[in-house]
C-alpha positions, -999 to 999 in steps of 0.1 A, spaced: -688 355 -545 -673 331 -569 -641 311 -559 -622 332 -584 -628 364 -566 -625 351 -530 -599 370 -510 -592 394 -539 -619 420 -536 -606 435 -503 -571 440 -516 -586 453 -548 -606 480 -528 -576 489 -507 -555 493 -538 -583 514 -556 -582 538 -528 -545 541 -529 -543 546 -566 -573 568 -569 -589 547 -597 -618 571 -601 -594 593 -620 -591 590 -659 -567 565 -673 -537 578 -692 -514 560 -715 -486 539 -700 -451 535 -711 -453 512 -741 -451 474 -738 -433 475 -705 -435 463 -669 -410 478 -645 -394 498 -674 -385 464 -692 -396 442 -721 -389 405 -729 -363 417 -754 -342 425 -723 -344 390 -710 -364 375 -680 -378 402 -657 -374 394 -620 -404 407 -602 -393 393 -569 -364 372 -557 -367 380 -518 -330 385 -516 -333 420 -498 -355 403 -472 -381 432 -473 -418 432 -486 -410 455 -516 -412 438 -551 -379 451 -564 -387 446 -601 -416 471 -599 -405 491 -569 -440 486 -552 -449 471 -518 -466 438 -516 -503 442 -502 -519 415 -482 -556 404 -478 -568 410 -442 -561 377 -423 -573 373 -388 -554 353 -362 -520 356 -378 -496 385 -367 -475 386 -399 -494 368 -428 -467 379 -453 -431 378 -443 -395 379 -459 -377 348 -446 -344 330 -452 -352 295 -467 -324 277 -449 -338 289 -416 -372 275 -425 -356 241 -433 -364 244 -469 -345 228 -499 -337 251 -528 -341 243 -566 -309 245 -586 -297 281 -590 -326 295 -569 -317 327 -551 -307 317 -517 -309 346 -493 -346 351 -492 -381 341 -501 -416 352 -493 -436 333 -468 -475 336 -469 -492 322 -437 -529 320 -435 -554 304 -410 -585 286 -416 -617 305 -414 -652 290 -416 -638 257 -428 -617 269 -457 -585 288 -465 -590 315 -491 -568 345 -486 -538 360 -506 -515 388 -514 -504 409 -544 -486 438 -559 -494 466 -585 -477 460 -619 -469 495 -634 -450 501 -666 -423 522 -647 -406 513 -615 -424 529 -585 -451 543 -607 -488 542 -603 -508 519 -626 -534 548 -630 -508 567 -650 -487 537 -662 -505 505 -665 -482 475 -672 -479 460 -705 -467 424 -704 -477 413 -739 -439 407 -749 -437 381 -722 -450 344 -727 -449 330 -691 -451 339 -655 -428 315 -635 -423 311 -597 -408 285 -573 -432 275 -546 -440 249 -517 -467 244 -493 -459 229 -459 -488 206 -458 -513 189 -481 -549 200 -478 -581 191 -496 -584 211 -528 -553 229 -522 -540 252 -550 -529 287 -557 -549 308 -579 -528 335 -597 -550 365 -611 -542 397 -630 -566 426 -625 -566 447 -657 -579 480 -669 -604 493 -677 -624 492 -645 -661 483 -646 -689 505 -633 -693 482 -603 -658 487 -591 -645 455 -602 -618 448 -630 -614 423 -658 -594 394 -642 -578 365 -660 -568 338 -636 -546 306 -636 -549 277 -612 -516 262 -600 -508 231 -579 -473 237 -563 -456 208 -544 -460 201 -507 -431 194 -483 -398 212 -480 -384 214 -516 -391 244 -539 -404 233 -574 -413 255 -604 -446 266 -616 -451 280 -651 -482 299 -663 -489 305 -700 -500 341 -700 -520 336 -732 -540 308 -718 -557 316 -685 -582 291 -669 -608 319 -671 -616 356 -671 -638 372 -646 -656 406 -647 -653 410 -684 -684 424 -696 -667 440 -726 -655 407 -739 -619 419 -740 -594 393 -753 -565 382 -731 -540 400 -753 -559 433 -747 -559 426 -711 -523 418 -707 -516 451 -724 -530 471 -694 -523 452 -662 -531 467 -628 -525 441 -600 -510 407 -597 -526 384 -569 -516 351 -554 -545 334 -537 -540 302 -515 -571 281 -515 -582 248 -498 -616 236 -486 -627 218 -464 -601 224 -438 -600 214 -401 -606 242 -376 -574 261 -366 -553 248 -395 -525 272 -405 -510 269 -440 -476 282 -450 -469 289 -486 -433 298 -496 -428 316 -530 -395 328 -545 -381 340 -579 -413 353 -594 -404 362 -630 -418 371 -664 -401 352 -693 -404 350 -730 -401 313 -732 -413 308 -768 -385 297 -791 -359 296 -763 -336 274 -745 -325 288 -711 -340 320 -721 -321 323 -753 -326 319 -791 -304 317 -821 -307 355 -824 -286 357 -793 -258 339 -811 -243 304 -804 -256 288 -772 -232 267 -753 -247 240 -732 -215 230 -716 -177 235 -724 -165 216 -692 -141 244 -683 -151 242 -646 -144 204 -646 -177 194 -629 -208 177 -642 -231 208 -642 -242 219 -677 -238 257 -672 -258 267 -702 -291 253 -689 -280 252 -652 -290 216 -649 -269 186 -638 -256 160 -663 -271 126 -656 -250 95 -664 -259 58 -666 -247 37 -636 -231 5 -647 -224 -20 -621 -197 -24 -606 -179 3 -625 -202 32 -615 -212 64 -634 -202 62 -670 -197 102 -670 -168 122 -655 -150 155 -661 -115 151 -680 -87 177 -675 -72 181 -710 -38 191 -696 -16 160 -694 -42 138 -710 -23 130 -741 -53 143 -762 -50 168 -790 -78 196 -790 -93 208 -823 -88 244 -835 -111 267 -815 -118 242 -787 -119 253 -752 -86 242 -735 -93 232 -700 -117 204 -697 -140 179 -715 -165 153 -707 -155 116 -706 -180 88 -712 -166 54 -701 -188 25 -709 -176 -10 -699 -189 -42 -713 -218 -58 -695 -232 -91 -704 -213 -90 -737 -229 -55 -747 -217 -19 -744 -247 0 -737 -247 34 -719 -248 71 -721 -255 105 -703 -278 134 -708 -293 167 -695 -328 183 -692 -334 212 -716 -356 238 -700 -367 271 -717 -358 289 -683 -324 282 -667 -325 259 -639 -362 250 -642 -380 219 -648 -390 209 -683 -423 199 -672 -437 233 -675 -408 248 -693 -398 226 -723 -371 242 -745 -380 252 -780 -350 246 -804 -367 257 -836 -345 289 -839 -313 267 -840 -301 248 -871 -274 227 -856 -262 208 -826 -223 206 -826 -194 193 -804 -158 181 -806 -153 144 -800 -129 116 -802 -131 79 -792 -110 49 -784 -109 20 -790 -124 11 -825 -151 -14 -820 -167 -31 -850 -203 -22 -854 -204 3 -825 -230 31 -829 -231 64 -814 -264 86 -812 -277 118 -800 -313 114 -786 -338 141 -779 -369 132 -759 -398 157 -766 -432 163 -751 -460 154 -752 -457 121 -730 -473 91 -745 -498 70 -726 -472 42 -720 -450 69 -703 -425 70 -732 -418 103 -749 -414 109 -787 -376 108 -794 -356 123 -822 -324 103 -830 -294 115 -849 -264 89 -855 -228 102 -857 -193 88 -859 -166 103 -836 -130 106 -847 -110 76 -838 -80 80 -816 -67 109 -793 -75 139 -816 -108 158 -812 -126 166 -844 -159 185 -849 -192 168 -852 -222 189 -865 -258 175 -868 -287 192 -885 -316 194 -860 -344 194 -887 -332 162 -902 -331 133 -877 -322 99 -888 -353 84 -871 -381 93 -847 -391 68 -820 -422 67 -799 -442 90 -821 -479 78 -823 -491 111 -831 -468 114 -861 -456 149 -850 -431 165 -873 -395 172 -863 -402 208 -861 -432 201 -836 -410 180 -815 -380 204 -814 -404 230 -801 -411 210 -769 -377 195 -761 -374 177 -728 -340 157 -724 -309 153 -746 -286 124 -743 -256 109 -760 -256 71 -762 -236 42 -774 -243 5 -783 -222 -25 -795 -216 -60 -789 -182 -65 -774 -161 -91 -757 -153 -94 -720 -131 -67 -707 -137 -40 -734 -143 -5 -725 -155 23 -747 -141 59 -741 -158 88 -758 -146 123 -750 -167 153 -759 -163 190 -756 -181 223 -763 -216 210 -767 -235 239 -784 -265 250 -805 -260 273 -833 -263 280 -871 -244 264 -900 -208 251 -892 -178 269 -906 -172 262 -944 -153 229 -948 -167 214 -917 -203 206 -929 -213 171 -915 -175 163 -908 -171 131 -889 -205 115 -892 -224 92 -914 -258 76 -915 -261 41 -903 -279 16 -927 
């Protein structure tokens, strides 16, 4: 038995008996899984919040491979009670814990769930169709590191083969070890391989007739008696192509942050703002209540709060800024989920600045994948000039026309880089005298289409 089939054949046999696979396959319910398509947003297959072993998204019970020496190989647990640290915005009440014991010097067992097109249905009558989704994502963590440790995620798909097997694309994933959940993302159209596929069906054809999703924990060689715990949560299907935080321009203007909650959390992408630290003053970024500030908001500006970037002079230079990761899935890492901004035309915000400092430059920088060999990232740069004084004015930059591109040895185009955005930051730089402090206020940072008539490129110029 090949590695890709270890631990899966038994679950497949049990499920085959349960579903009566010997019967004829009939048409499903269109391009759906659990009654949903990608057009309705991310599909949550399981978030563990109900602390049971039914995958709420499809209304079917999780099925486990037979595991010897473990009373409850699959259990619903409270992460806090297990001493686990959640990722930002992870569902907090529950997660799944897969516990498997070494057998004959290795670990190779798993668990899975049917993927019908309708909630609670049989895949015999209603095979799932996940072709509208781009990625399968989940949060996971192993409790220990082992030789060759990984999770193999596979999808059994129709039609069945005469020998009782099913075509099975699979993806190898290497979740973190320790106590902190981290995200994993599978590109559904790019499996690591396809097993049991004598008909040579394409991955697109197979994703259109799904039967069973399986997670297999594998490690070898393993010391006798070793028990491995794998915690998994927030298993989702997402349409990440062309998206930032699961949205595109078709969904309307996307607000990265409007600072109305007066914190340093970018609500749109559900990630923390990260400000430079300049000794001895501290973090350059803070939340600024607009009431009583003496500042005048622009028309249409959100009224409660703004972001304040305070950069003091250090060694006769002003040099600082702040930024935020831009994932395609809210709260996730950009490593497997870079944002795609190509559906948007402009990045806009309101800004004002004090004092006026000769030669001071302000820039928006967008780091993008792929990472270079020297650990740098290709970076798009747009320069802008905020309004001087205490009155906010709109700033609008055209994403397809950066002023320059840094660290781009492959000469990737702006469109290619915008499709794999990693980290957006706002920076300032100037020579200045001792005691000088730059204060830049920003609000309503957002992505969208063209600005309103009369506001085109207001408040900004190109630096020569």
